[in-house]
C-alpha positions, 0 to 999 in steps of 0.5 A: 534516521534511516533517511539520512543513512541513505543520503536520500530524501524519504518519508516514513508512513505511519501505521494506518496512514497514507502519504502522497509525496515526491519523496521515497516512502517507506514503512515497517511493522506490517503484521496483518496490515496491507501496504497499497502503493502506486506512482502517478505524476511523479508522486509516490503513494503509500498507504499502510492499511491497518484494519483497526485504524484505516478507513476507506473514506480517509484513503479515498479523500486523500487520493482524490485531493491529490489526483483527478479521476482522469489522472487516476485512470492513467495508473498502470499498476497498483501494488498491494503487499499483504502482511506476513501474519495473513494466511495463505487464504488471503491470496485467494480472492474472497476467501472467507478464511482470510482474517486480514481485513486490511486487504478488503479495505484496500479492495473496497477503496480501489473499487470505489475509485474505479481502479480495482482492475489495476490491482496487483497483489504481490505473492509471497514468493515475489516479496518476502517480508517479516515484522522487522522488514522495511518496505520502500517505494519509489515507483519500484518496491524494495524490501530491506 
């Protein structure tokens, strides 16, 4: 597996799922999906949000089962990587021409958790991904 190649404990996050782990997390095959990531209490959090599969309630339930509200408030930054098949319109807030609903699921989740002000959407020039790209997270994002 990729993890063994890297000589590092890591975990793959399946499409539509969320993982909260002290291991390095990674995912791939991001088309119209969005990847939500943050680090808290030495735990990496990565959600591979697929609009057809991922429900806001599922994300909230998983996050709230691992962290208290006070702990969540201490998060410095929450990253969102938008899939390469989403249009440029998706980088503008609330543009109706954006057809990637995964972004709205991420925003709705963070709004309900009171964390939308921590959201940092990475622009295309900050993170260049394709369908084949692996997105890694261990406090920092790396693209391989």
